[in-house]
DOKOL-975226 format. One line per field, with one value per residue (C-alpha): residue number from 1; residue in three letters; x, z, y. Coordinates in steps of 0.25 Angstrom, whole numbers, plus 5000, padded with zeros to 4 digits. Example, Ala and Ser with C-alpha at 12.3 -4.5 7.8 and 13.67 -1.06 7.14 Angstrom:
// DOKOL-975226
pos 1, 2 $
code ala, ser $
u 5049, 5055 $
w 5031, 5029 $
v 4982, 4996 $
END
This chain:
// DOKOL-975226
pos 1, 2, 3, 4, 5, 6, 7, 8, 9, 10, 11, 12, 13, 14, 15, 16, 17, 18, 19, 20, 21, 22, 23, 24, 25, 26, 27, 28, 29, 30, 31, 32, 33, 34, 35, 36, 37, 38, 39, 40, 41, 42, 43, 44, 45, 46, 47, 48, 49, 50, 51, 52, 53, 54, 55, 56, 57, 58, 59, 60, 61, 62, 63, 64, 65, 66, 67, 68, 69, 70, 71, 72, 73, 74, 75, 76, 77, 78, 79, 80, 81, 82, 83, 84, 85, 86, 87, 88, 89, 90, 91, 92, 93, 94, 95, 96, 97, 98, 99, 100, 101, 102, 103, 104, 105, 106, 107, 108, 109, 110, 111, 112, 113, 114, 115, 116, 117, 118, 119, 120, 121, 122, 123, 124, 125, 126, 127, 128, 129, 130, 131, 132, 133, 134, 135, 136, 137, 138, 139, 140, 141, 142, 143, 144, 145, 146, 147, 148, 149, 150, 151, 152, 153, 154, 155, 156, 157, 158, 159, 160, 161, 162, 163, 164, 165, 166, 167, 168, 169, 170, 171, 172, 173, 174, 175, 176, 177, 178, 179, 180, 181, 182, 183, 184, 185, 186, 187, 188, 189, 190, 191, 192, 193, 194, 195, 196, 197, 198, 199, 200, 201, 202, 203, 204, 205, 206, 207, 208, 209, 210, 211, 212, 213, 214, 215, 216, 217, 218, 219, 220, 221, 222, 223, 224, 225, 226, 227, 228, 229, 230, 231, 232, 233, 234, 235, 236, 237, 238, 239, 240, 241, 242, 243, 244, 245, 246, 247, 248, 249, 250, 251, 252, 253, 254, 255, 256, 257, 258, 259, 260, 261, 262, 263, 264, 265, 266, 267, 268, 269, 270, 271, 272, 273, 274, 275, 276, 277, 278, 279, 280, 281, 282, 283, 284, 285, 286, 287, 288, 289, 290, 291, 292, 293, 294, 295, 296, 297, 298, 299, 300, 301, 302, 303, 304, 305, 306, 307, 308, 309, 310, 311, 312, 313, 314, 315, 316, 317, 318, 319, 320, 321, 322, 323, 324, 325, 326, 327, 328, 329, 330, 331, 332, 333, 334, 335, 336, 337, 338, 339, 340, 341, 342, 343, 344, 345, 346, 347, 348, 349, 350, 351, 352, 353, 354, 355, 356, 357, 358, 359, 360, 361, 362, 363, 364, 365, 366, 367, 368, 369, 370, 371, 372, 373, 374, 375, 376, 377, 378, 379, 380, 381, 382, 383, 384, 385, 386, 387, 388, 389, 390, 391, 392, 393, 394, 395, 396, 397, 398, 399, 400, 401, 402, 403, 404, 405, 406, 407, 408, 409, 410, 411, 412, 413, 414, 415, 416, 417, 418, 419, 420, 421, 422, 423, 424, 425, 426, 427, 428, 429, 430, 431, 432, 433, 434, 435, 436, 437, 438, 439, 440, 441, 442, 443, 444, 445, 446, 447, 448, 449, 450, 451, 452, 453, 454, 455, 456, 457, 458, 459, 460, 461, 462, 463, 464, 465, 466, 467, 468, 469, 470, 471, 472, 473, 474, 475, 476, 477, 478, 479, 480, 481, 482, 483, 484, 485, 486, 487, 488, 489, 490, 491, 492, 493, 494, 495, 496, 497, 498, 499, 500, 501, 502, 503, 504, 505, 506, 507, 508, 509, 510, 511, 512, 513, 514, 515, 516, 517, 518, 519, 520, 521, 522, 523, 524, 525, 526, 527, 528, 529, 530, 531, 532, 533, 534, 535, 536, 537, 538, 539, 540, 541, 542, 543, 544, 545, 546, 547, 548, 549, 550, 551, 552, 553, 554, 555, 556, 557, 558, 559, 560, 561, 562, 563, 564, 565, 566, 567, 568, 569, 570, 571, 572, 573, 574, 575, 576, 577, 578, 579, 580, 581, 582, 583, 584, 585, 586, 587, 588, 589, 590, 591, 592, 593, 594, 595, 596, 597, 598, 599, 600, 601, 602, 603, 604, 605, 606, 607, 608, 609, 610, 611, 612, 613, 614, 615, 616, 617, 618, 619, 620, 621, 622, 623, 624, 625, 626, 627, 628, 629, 630, 631, 632, 633, 634, 635, 636, 637, 638, 639, 640, 641, 642, 643, 644, 645, 646, 647, 648, 649, 650, 651, 652, 653, 654, 655, 656, 657, 658, 659, 660, 661, 662, 663, 664, 665, 666, 667, 668, 669, 670, 671, 672, 673, 674, 675, 676, 677, 678, 679, 680, 681, 682, 683, 684, 685 $
code met, pro, arg, pro, lys, val, his, pro, asp, asn, arg, leu, arg, ala, tyr, glu, ala, cys, leu, ala, cys, arg, ala, thr, lys, lys, arg, cys, ser, gly, thr, phe, pro, cys, ala, lys, cys, ile, arg, leu, gly, arg, ser, ala, thr, cys, val, pro, ala, pro, arg, ser, ser, ala, arg, arg, pro, thr, glu, ser, asn, ser, thr, tyr, pro, ser, val, ser, asn, thr, gly, his, arg, asp, ser, thr, thr, leu, ser, leu, thr, ser, ser, asp, tyr, gln, ile, asn, asp, thr, pro, gln, ser, pro, ser, ser, gly, pro, thr, ser, ser, thr, his, glu, thr, gly, pro, leu, ser, pro, glu, thr, pro, his, arg, thr, his, pro, arg, met, leu, arg, asn, leu, arg, gly, glu, arg, val, tyr, ile, gly, lys, ala, ala, ser, leu, ser, phe, leu, gln, leu, val, arg, asp, thr, val, thr, gln, cys, ile, gly, pro, ser, gln, phe, ser, his, asn, met, lys, ser, asp, asp, met, leu, glu, thr, glu, pro, pro, asp, asp, ile, pro, leu, glu, val, asp, asp, glu, ile, asp, val, arg, gln, gln, gln, tyr, tyr, val, gln, ala, tyr, cys, thr, ala, thr, ser, gly, phe, val, his, val, leu, ser, glu, thr, glu, thr, met, gln, phe, leu, asp, ala, pro, gly, ala, leu, ser, thr, gly, ala, ser, asp, arg, arg, glu, arg, thr, lys, leu, ala, leu, met, his, ile, val, leu, ala, ile, gly, ala, gln, ala, ser, lys, his, his, pro, ser, ala, asp, arg, ala, glu, arg, phe, phe, phe, ala, cys, ala, gln, arg, ser, ala, phe, ala, gly, met, leu, glu, asn, pro, ser, leu, asp, leu, val, arg, leu, phe, leu, leu, met, ser, tyr, tyr, met, leu, gly, ala, cys, arg, arg, asn, ala, ala, phe, met, tyr, leu, gly, val, ala, val, arg, ala, ala, val, ala, leu, gly, leu, gln, leu, thr, asp, ser, thr, val, pro, thr, lys, glu, gln, asp, ile, arg, ala, arg, val, trp, met, ser, leu, cys, val, leu, asp, leu, leu, val, ser, ser, ile, leu, gly, arg, pro, ala, ala, thr, thr, ser, ile, arg, ser, asp, ser, glu, ser, thr, ser, leu, phe, cys, pro, gln, thr, asp, ser, gln, ala, gln, arg, ser, leu, val, ala, ser, tyr, asp, leu, ser, gln, ile, leu, asp, glu, ile, ile, ala, gly, leu, tyr, gly, lys, gln, ala, ala, ser, ala, glu, val, ala, asp, gly, leu, leu, arg, lys, leu, lys, asp, trp, ser, asp, asn, leu, his, pro, ser, leu, leu, ala, pro, pro, gly, thr, asp, tyr, glu, gln, pro, thr, val, his, gln, his, ile, ile, gly, asn, leu, his, ile, ala, cys, thr, tyr, his, phe, ala, val, ile, ile, val, thr, arg, pro, phe, leu, ile, ser, val, leu, asn, phe, arg, leu, ala, gln, ser, asn, arg, thr, pro, met, gly, gly, asp, thr, gly, gln, pro, ser, glu, glu, pro, ala, tyr, ser, lys, leu, ala, val, ala, cys, val, asp, ser, ala, leu, phe, met, ile, gln, thr, cys, ser, glu, val, tyr, gln, ser, arg, leu, leu, leu, gly, asn, met, cys, ile, leu, lys, ala, phe, val, phe, ala, ala, gly, leu, val, leu, gly, phe, ser, met, phe, ser, gln, lys, glu, ala, asp, pro, ser, leu, glu, glu, thr, tyr, asp, glu, ala, leu, asp, ile, leu, arg, met, leu, ser, ala, arg, ser, ala, gln, ala, ala, his, tyr, leu, glu, ile, leu, ser, leu, leu, arg, asn, ala, ile, tyr, glu, gln, arg, gln, arg, leu, ala, gln, his, thr, gln, gln, ser, arg, ser, arg, tyr, val, ser, lys, leu, phe, ser, leu, asn, asp, arg, arg, leu, ser, thr, gln, thr, his, glu, gly, thr, val, ala, ser, ala, ser, glu, gln, ile, pro, glu, pro, ser, gln, phe, asp, leu, phe, glu, pro, trp, ser, ser, ala, glu, glu, pro, ser, val, met, asp, pro, glu, glu, tyr, gly, ala, thr, leu, thr, gly, trp, asp, gly, met, his, leu, pro, leu, trp, asp, ser, phe, pro, phe, ser, gly, pro, thr, met $
u 5046, 5033, 5033, 5030, 5017, 5016, 5009, 4996, 5001, 5012, 5005, 5005, 4994, 4984, 4969, 4965, 4972, 4970, 4965, 4979, 4987, 4978, 4978, 4993, 4995, 5003, 5004, 4994, 4995, 4980, 4978, 4969, 4976, 4987, 5002, 5004, 4993, 4997, 5012, 5006, 4997, 4984, 4979, 4966, 4962, 4967, 4955, 4953, 4953, 4940, 4942, 4934, 4923, 4931, 4933, 4945, 4951, 4951, 4961, 4961, 4953, 4964, 4969, 4983, 4987, 4998, 5011, 5009, 4996, 5000, 5007, 5003, 5005, 4990, 4987, 4987, 4978, 4974, 4961, 4947, 4942, 4930, 4937, 4937, 4923, 4917, 4905, 4905, 4913, 4903, 4911, 4909, 4913, 4927, 4924, 4912, 4921, 4915, 4901, 4891, 4881, 4887, 4876, 4865, 4870, 4866, 4876, 4887, 4900, 4912, 4924, 4939, 4949, 4961, 4973, 4983, 4988, 4995, 5011, 5022, 5034, 5047, 5052, 5066, 5070, 5065, 5052, 5040, 5029, 5014, 5007, 4992, 4984, 4979, 4993, 4998, 5010, 5001, 4994, 5007, 5012, 4998, 5001, 5015, 5010, 5001, 5010, 5019, 5008, 5004, 5018, 5028, 5040, 5043, 5049, 5036, 5034, 5049, 5055, 5057, 5056, 5041, 5041, 5048, 5042, 5049, 5053, 5065, 5076, 5077, 5086, 5101, 5105, 5096, 5100, 5105, 5099, 5093, 5092, 5101, 5092, 5078, 5073, 5059, 5054, 5059, 5052, 5039, 5040, 5042, 5030, 5021, 5026, 5022, 5007, 5006, 5011, 5002, 4990, 4978, 4984, 4989, 4986, 4991, 4999, 4992, 5000, 4999, 5006, 5017, 5020, 5020, 5031, 5039, 5038, 5042, 5057, 5067, 5058, 5069, 5076, 5077, 5080, 5066, 5066, 5051, 5044, 5032, 5041, 5048, 5035, 5032, 5046, 5045, 5032, 5038, 5050, 5040, 5033, 5045, 5050, 5037, 5037, 5052, 5048, 5037, 5046, 5052, 5066, 5076, 5089, 5085, 5071, 5077, 5085, 5075, 5065, 5074, 5079, 5064, 5059, 5071, 5068, 5053, 5056, 5066, 5056, 5045, 5052, 5059, 5048, 5036, 5031, 5029, 5018, 5007, 5004, 4997, 5011, 5016, 5004, 5007, 5022, 5021, 5009, 5019, 5031, 5023, 5019, 5034, 5037, 5028, 5035, 5049, 5044, 5044, 5029, 5032, 5037, 5026, 5016, 5022, 5022, 5007, 5005, 5013, 5004, 4990, 4993, 4997, 4984, 4976, 4982, 4979, 4965, 4966, 4955, 4945, 4937, 4936, 4928, 4937, 4949, 4948, 4944, 4957, 4965, 4954, 4956, 4972, 4969, 4959, 4968, 4980, 4971, 4965, 4979, 4983, 4972, 4974, 4989, 4987, 4976, 4984, 4996, 4989, 4982, 4994, 5001, 4990, 4991, 4980, 4979, 4981, 4970, 4960, 4953, 4954, 4942, 4939, 4927, 4922, 4911, 4916, 4929, 4922, 4920, 4933, 4940, 4930, 4940, 4940, 4941, 4956, 4960, 4969, 4958, 4949, 4960, 4962, 4948, 4946, 4958, 4954, 4940, 4946, 4956, 4945, 4939, 4953, 4953, 4939, 4945, 4957, 4949, 4937, 4943, 4956, 4953, 4944, 4948, 4942, 4938, 4923, 4918, 4906, 4916, 4924, 4912, 4908, 4921, 4922, 4909, 4915, 4926, 4917, 4909, 4923, 4926, 4913, 4914, 4927, 4928, 4930, 4944, 4948, 4944, 4950, 4963, 4963, 4968, 4979, 4991, 4997, 5010, 5002, 5006, 4992, 4986, 4998, 4993, 4979, 4982, 4990, 4980, 4969, 4979, 4981, 4966, 4962, 4974, 4969, 4955, 4960, 4969, 4957, 4949, 4961, 4962, 4947, 4947, 4961, 4957, 4946, 4955, 4964, 4953, 4948, 4963, 4968, 4955, 4958, 4972, 4968, 4958, 4969, 4977, 4965, 4965, 4951, 4945, 4934, 4921, 4924, 4913, 4915, 4927, 4924, 4921, 4926, 4917, 4911, 4912, 4927, 4928, 4922, 4931, 4944, 4940, 4939, 4953, 4960, 4952, 4957, 4971, 4970, 4963, 4974, 4987, 4980, 4978, 4992, 4997, 4989, 4995, 5009, 5008, 5006, 5019, 5011, 5016, 5025, 5040, 5034, 5020, 5021, 5006, 5003, 5014, 5008, 4994, 5000, 5008, 4995, 4987, 4998, 4997, 4982, 4985, 4996, 4988, 4977, 4986, 4992, 4979, 4976, 4979, 4980, 4985, 4976, 4981, 4976, 4980, 4994, 4994, 4991, 5001, 5011, 5008, 5008, 5023, 5025, 5020, 5029, 5041, 5040, 5038, 5050, 5059, 5058, 5050, 5057, 5043, 5037, 5049, 5046, 5032, 5036, 5045, 5034, 5024, 5034, 5037, 5022, 5020, 5031, 5023, 5010, 5017, 5022, 5007, 5001, 5011, 5008, 4993, 4996, 5003, 4993, 4982, 4990, 4992, 4977, 4973, 4981, 4982, 4989, 5001, 5010, 5022, 5035, 5046, 5046, 5057, 5046, 5039, 5050, 5056, 5044, 5043, 5057, 5056, 5043, 5049, 5061, 5055, 5044, 5056, 5063, 5052, 5047, 5061, 5063, 5065, 5064, 5074, 5085, 5083, 5096, 5089, 5079, 5087, 5081, 5087, 5096, 5101, 5111, 5121, 5126, 5131, 5144, 5146, 5147, 5137, 5140, 5133, 5127, 5111, 5110, 5118, 5112, 5099, 5104, 5109, 5094, 5088, 5077, 5074, 5067, 5077, 5073, 5058, 5055, 5040, 5043, 5050, 5036, 5035, 5046, 5042, 5051, 5050, 5057, 5064, 5055, 5055 $
w 4907, 4912, 4920, 4912, 4913, 4923, 4919, 4927, 4931, 4938, 4945, 4960, 4963, 4974, 4969, 4978, 4989, 5001, 5002, 5007, 4997, 4986, 4990, 4992, 4979, 4986, 4983, 4992, 4995, 4993, 5008, 5018, 5026, 5016, 5019, 5019, 5028, 5037, 5037, 5039, 5051, 5044, 5041, 5048, 5037, 5025, 5016, 5002, 4993, 4984, 4970, 4957, 4957, 4946, 4949, 4953, 4942, 4944, 4942, 4929, 4930, 4925, 4933, 4929, 4930, 4923, 4931, 4931, 4939, 4950, 4960, 4972, 4976, 4979, 4985, 4999, 5001, 5015, 5012, 5010, 4997, 4988, 4980, 4992, 4993, 4979, 4977, 4964, 4957, 4961, 4961, 4974, 4980, 4984, 4997, 5001, 5008, 5008, 5004, 5015, 5007, 5003, 5008, 5002, 4987, 4987, 4983, 4980, 4988, 4991, 4983, 4986, 4976, 4978, 4985, 4981, 4967, 4958, 4959, 4951, 4959, 4955, 4955, 4957, 4943, 4943, 4935, 4939, 4943, 4946, 4959, 4959, 4969, 4977, 4979, 4994, 4989, 4983, 4997, 5004, 4995, 4999, 5014, 5012, 5006, 5016, 5027, 5020, 5020, 5034, 5042, 5030, 5025, 5033, 5032, 5028, 5016, 5012, 5017, 5003, 4988, 4987, 4972, 4973, 4974, 4984, 4977, 4980, 4969, 4965, 4972, 4965, 4975, 4970, 4976, 4966, 4974, 4987, 4988, 5000, 5008, 5004, 5007, 5005, 5019, 5016, 5003, 5009, 5019, 5007, 5001, 5014, 5014, 5000, 5002, 5015, 5008, 4996, 5004, 5001, 4989, 4979, 4978, 4964, 4970, 4980, 4991, 4985, 4972, 4980, 4989, 4975, 4971, 4984, 4982, 4968, 4966, 4965, 4969, 4970, 4957, 4946, 4935, 4931, 4916, 4912, 4910, 4920, 4931, 4930, 4931, 4944, 4948, 4947, 4954, 4966, 4967, 4967, 4978, 4986, 4983, 4990, 5001, 5004, 5003, 5012, 5023, 5034, 5031, 5030, 5021, 5015, 5012, 5005, 4996, 4993, 4989, 4980, 4974, 4971, 4965, 4956, 4951, 4949, 4942, 4932, 4928, 4926, 4916, 4910, 4899, 4908, 4903, 4889, 4892, 4903, 4912, 4926, 4932, 4925, 4932, 4946, 4944, 4941, 4952, 4963, 4957, 4959, 4973, 4976, 4970, 4980, 4992, 4986, 4985, 4971, 4968, 4953, 4949, 4957, 4948, 4935, 4938, 4941, 4927, 4922, 4930, 4926, 4911, 4912, 4919, 4909, 4897, 4905, 4908, 4923, 4925, 4918, 4922, 4911, 4913, 4906, 4916, 4926, 4940, 4947, 4936, 4936, 4951, 4950, 4938, 4947, 4959, 4951, 4945, 4958, 4964, 4953, 4954, 4969, 4968, 4957, 4963, 4976, 4969, 4961, 4972, 4981, 4969, 4964, 4951, 4941, 4942, 4931, 4934, 4936, 4922, 4921, 4929, 4931, 4924, 4936, 4944, 4957, 4964, 4968, 4953, 4949, 4959, 4965, 4974, 4987, 4997, 5002, 5010, 4999, 4989, 4998, 5001, 4986, 4982, 4993, 4989, 4975, 4977, 4986, 4975, 4966, 4975, 4977, 4962, 4962, 4973, 4964, 4952, 4958, 4969, 4964, 4949, 4952, 4954, 4968, 4978, 4980, 4994, 4987, 4979, 4991, 4999, 4989, 4988, 5004, 5003, 4993, 5002, 5013, 5005, 5002, 5016, 5021, 5010, 5015, 5019, 5035, 5033, 5027, 5040, 5051, 5054, 5052, 5065, 5076, 5071, 5062, 5060, 5050, 5036, 5031, 5043, 5040, 5026, 5029, 5039, 5028, 5018, 5026, 5030, 5015, 5012, 5024, 5021, 5006, 5011, 5020, 5009, 4999, 5010, 5012, 4997, 4997, 5008, 5008, 4998, 5009, 5020, 5013, 5011, 5025, 5031, 5022, 5027, 5042, 5040, 5033, 5044, 5055, 5049, 5051, 5063, 5069, 5068, 5078, 5075, 5060, 5055, 5039, 5039, 5030, 5037, 5032, 5023, 5030, 5019, 5018, 5033, 5034, 5022, 5029, 5042, 5034, 5028, 5041, 5047, 5036, 5037, 5052, 5049, 5040, 5047, 5060, 5053, 5048, 5061, 5067, 5057, 5061, 5074, 5073, 5065, 5052, 5043, 5031, 5029, 5016, 5014, 5001, 5000, 5015, 5017, 5007, 5013, 5027, 5021, 5015, 5028, 5036, 5027, 5029, 5044, 5044, 5035, 5045, 5057, 5051, 5049, 5065, 5076, 5086, 5086, 5084, 5092, 5083, 5071, 5078, 5082, 5068, 5060, 5069, 5066, 5050, 5053, 5061, 5050, 5039, 5048, 5049, 5033, 5030, 5034, 5020, 5012, 5008, 5005, 5019, 5025, 5017, 5020, 5035, 5033, 5027, 5038, 5048, 5043, 5042, 5056, 5059, 5051, 5058, 5071, 5067, 5060, 5073, 5080, 5070, 5071, 5086, 5085, 5075, 5085, 5097, 5088, 5085, 5099, 5102, 5090, 5098, 5104, 5100, 5106, 5101, 5105, 5111, 5112, 5117, 5104, 5096, 5103, 5104, 5089, 5086, 5096, 5091, 5076, 5079, 5088, 5076, 5066, 5075, 5078, 5063, 5058, 5069, 5062, 5048, 5040, 5035, 5022, 5014, 5016, 5006, 4997, 5002, 5003, 5015, 5017, 5027, 5021, 5007, 5003, 4997, 5006, 5022, 5029, 5031, 5044, 5053, 5053, 5067, 5066, 5054, 5061, 5073, 5064, 5059, 5074, 5075, 5060, 5061, 5051, 5040, 5043, 5041, 5042, 5046, 5033, 5028, 5038, 5031, 5016, 5006, 5001, 4990, 4988, 4988, 4977 $
v 5163, 5157, 5145, 5132, 5126, 5115, 5103, 5101, 5086, 5093, 5105, 5105, 5115, 5110, 5108, 5119, 5129, 5135, 5150, 5155, 5148, 5153, 5167, 5166, 5159, 5148, 5134, 5126, 5112, 5109, 5105, 5111, 5116, 5117, 5115, 5130, 5134, 5123, 5129, 5143, 5139, 5143, 5129, 5133, 5143, 5134, 5132, 5129, 5141, 5142, 5138, 5136, 5124, 5117, 5102, 5096, 5089, 5074, 5064, 5055, 5043, 5034, 5023, 5026, 5041, 5047, 5049, 5064, 5063, 5053, 5062, 5063, 5078, 5081, 5066, 5071, 5084, 5085, 5092, 5088, 5094, 5092, 5081, 5072, 5070, 5071, 5064, 5057, 5068, 5078, 5092, 5098, 5113, 5113, 5120, 5112, 5101, 5086, 5084, 5081, 5075, 5063, 5055, 5064, 5060, 5046, 5036, 5045, 5044, 5053, 5051, 5055, 5057, 5047, 5053, 5042, 5043, 5034, 5035, 5032, 5025, 5020, 5006, 5000, 5004, 5019, 5015, 5022, 5012, 5014, 5015, 5017, 5025, 5013, 5009, 5010, 5018, 5029, 5029, 5031, 5043, 5050, 5048, 5053, 5065, 5067, 5066, 5075, 5086, 5084, 5083, 5087, 5079, 5066, 5053, 5046, 5054, 5056, 5043, 5036, 5040, 5038, 5037, 5023, 5010, 5002, 4987, 4980, 4975, 4961, 4952, 4950, 4939, 4927, 4915, 4903, 4892, 4890, 4874, 4873, 4883, 4878, 4865, 4859, 4863, 4877, 4877, 4873, 4884, 4894, 4887, 4889, 4904, 4906, 4901, 4910, 4922, 4922, 4916, 4924, 4931, 4921, 4906, 4901, 4889, 4879, 4874, 4860, 4866, 4871, 4859, 4851, 4861, 4858, 4843, 4843, 4839, 4851, 4862, 4871, 4868, 4878, 4869, 4863, 4860, 4858, 4872, 4867, 4864, 4876, 4883, 4876, 4878, 4892, 4893, 4886, 4895, 4908, 4901, 4899, 4913, 4918, 4909, 4913, 4928, 4927, 4920, 4926, 4934, 4924, 4923, 4910, 4914, 4926, 4919, 4908, 4919, 4926, 4913, 4906, 4919, 4920, 4907, 4908, 4922, 4916, 4904, 4915, 4922, 4911, 4908, 4907, 4920, 4915, 4906, 4910, 4899, 4898, 4895, 4908, 4916, 4909, 4912, 4927, 4929, 4923, 4930, 4943, 4940, 4937, 4951, 4958, 4952, 4956, 4971, 4971, 4975, 4980, 4966, 4959, 4968, 4964, 4949, 4950, 4956, 4944, 4934, 4941, 4941, 4927, 4923, 4930, 4923, 4911, 4915, 4913, 4923, 4915, 4902, 4891, 4878, 4870, 4871, 4862, 4866, 4864, 4871, 4882, 4883, 4886, 4897, 4903, 4904, 4909, 4920, 4925, 4925, 4934, 4944, 4945, 4948, 4957, 4965, 4966, 4971, 4981, 4986, 4988, 4996, 5003, 4997, 4991, 4976, 4966, 4958, 4969, 4968, 4953, 4947, 4933, 4927, 4921, 4930, 4923, 4918, 4906, 4902, 4906, 4898, 4888, 4880, 4889, 4879, 4882, 4893, 4898, 4898, 4906, 4916, 4918, 4920, 4930, 4938, 4937, 4943, 4955, 4957, 4960, 4970, 4977, 4978, 4985, 4994, 4998, 5000, 5007, 5015, 5019, 5020, 5031, 5046, 5046, 5035, 5034, 5030, 5023, 5014, 5012, 5008, 4997, 4991, 4990, 4982, 4973, 4971, 4968, 4958, 4951, 4950, 4946, 4934, 4928, 4914, 4913, 4907, 4920, 4928, 4920, 4912, 4897, 4894, 4897, 4888, 4898, 4891, 4882, 4886, 4885, 4893, 4904, 4904, 4906, 4917, 4925, 4922, 4929, 4940, 4943, 4943, 4952, 4963, 4963, 4966, 4977, 4983, 4983, 4991, 5001, 5003, 5006, 5016, 5023, 5034, 5038, 5037, 5046, 5057, 5056, 5056, 5069, 5076, 5073, 5077, 5090, 5092, 5089, 5101, 5111, 5119, 5120, 5134, 5136, 5129, 5126, 5117, 5119, 5108, 5097, 5083, 5069, 5061, 5050, 5041, 5043, 5041, 5028, 5023, 5028, 5021, 5008, 5010, 5012, 5000, 4991, 4995, 4992, 4979, 4974, 4978, 4972, 4960, 4959, 4962, 4950, 4941, 4947, 4946, 4931, 4930, 4926, 4936, 4931, 4938, 4945, 4948, 4954, 4960, 4962, 4972, 4981, 4979, 4983, 4995, 5000, 4999, 5005, 5018, 5018, 5017, 5027, 5038, 5037, 5038, 5050, 5058, 5056, 5066, 5055, 5040, 5029, 5017, 5007, 5012, 5015, 5000, 4994, 5003, 4998, 4984, 4987, 4992, 4979, 4971, 4979, 4978, 4963, 4962, 4971, 4961, 4954, 4966, 4979, 4984, 4981, 4989, 5000, 5000, 5000, 5011, 5020, 5016, 5019, 5033, 5035, 5033, 5044, 5053, 5050, 5054, 5067, 5070, 5067, 5077, 5087, 5087, 5087, 5100, 5105, 5102, 5109, 5122, 5121, 5122, 5135, 5144, 5155, 5148, 5137, 5130, 5137, 5126, 5112, 5102, 5090, 5090, 5090, 5079, 5071, 5072, 5068, 5056, 5050, 5052, 5044, 5035, 5031, 5029, 5021, 5011, 5011, 5007, 4996, 4982, 4989, 4982, 4990, 4997, 4991, 4978, 4981, 4990, 5002, 5016, 5017, 5032, 5029, 5019, 5014, 5000, 5007, 5019, 5020, 5027, 5042, 5043, 5033, 5033, 5036, 5048, 5052, 5052, 5060, 5071, 5073, 5073, 5082, 5082, 5069, 5062, 5073, 5072, 5086, 5089, 5104, 5108, 5111, 5122, 5130, 5134, 5136, 5151, 5156, 5170, 5182, 5191 $
END
């Protein structure tokens, strides 16, 4: 009976195979050298087999690919093929390598296909949710696949279910009242924490407005009768909830956070959705911000959609000469805050933003929001202008089949012009008295703006960093054979953009580390932790492709781990990011050891070391020491409802974790990169 026909979307055949695999009609990984040739020790002779000149089928230009096309099996090709350096869709010979006439073709620039692909992950309820190719989670999957191709299965690539989107369950133990614990002074502290946490991103309530709420009698009361009073009270509750969430870890802050958010949420869904209002937009915008800090990004994304629809219904994106100046200023601040948060969340998740197709009718933000005398106003206007460039990046670079170096250069010039026009107060700290609330708020606002800028640069240049590092990894697997001068070289345009990507990641983490060392970071930084994780992945991927350690990269990477370790005390998402980057560091050490052995073997082709105790002992000690240092001060997984393999709430642990680890000594905790060296072979006929 013939084999059923396989759907084209499910075929696993590589785009091109090497000579040996094609001659023996064996499955080839499509990398050069391929996995089979590396395993058989013939990587030096592994070259692509000649094929027809038919062009490689390209992806659909749709921004929303179907689920069947979002796989990532071919996302980590460690070879340099002609599709990496296409010149404005001009087909090239497959065996010609990269073009050497880039500058002779005029304004045309090389393009690299996107190696990151959209994915469908599962939420808490098992429903599939969309993650775009610009998201850090898609880049993480590419790094995992690349690491697996280089060193085999590892804890980094198989530590958790890669199809699950980490989110936390809504709390069940919501306090009924907190009047006895929260006095006026504590409320003022939470208001100041709110102003600091949202500085640079959101400015929908002035400090004067929030203080007026506190001065009103019965600020904690939940029994207001008038509709307007209930609305103002709901805004006050969400402000206190965000402030308590951003505070340092303390039981009273945890209870206050859950209590105030529950009150605000009940008010939001108790009739407010029937009639759009400015307060409704502000409430759902702040509820979305709170959800980001509570590790519930899908809920935050949905609340933003409600806020945007209500804002459009009210015409906040428009300027009306009949509206008084003061009211127009408030409307403009709310609209810009909404755009900033919407575009940030959408770029982090790789999803289309709700405000992308909605533009203000004003050509300049200075006309749209004329009063920019305060620091909060200047920060908001700067973030709004930057978010518009970020929107262009997602649409112009990731909305295409391939990333163009010319387009990337134009976007980087826009970012440079934006940074050159920043107000001096956004580029320097206001003073040395960091204990003052206004100074603290100023510093965190500047930090948010700087990190958003570096994140935008990373998003622009990351496709080219991937292409360059994949090329270097492929070259590092080749065994030099005499004076071979026919090897392809890096595209200069790609190399410059790749350097900019690594430098931007370095600058971001160094800036965050300076604030962290000054003890100015808040207990929960809902957007900053995603920025640090994105930068850490860039540094880790760059370190993985290097044969020798770079002290500056190593030090900055450790600083990123320190920041995430501090934030993990109040954020399960930060703890998860810390675990991922820690396991990536272990994979980096193993890759360097593998490259060192590869170099040693290539130096002497006729003799090799057969047996050694020291090498294995050193490898085991390095791995165990790294895991121990990475897991130091990480909260227990049970605190964040994460999977804990050692124990159960109902049953006692069968074996102590230390004893369990002792039984796996020499196996590196089921870290088995050597499994790939023993191919499975079926019975011979």
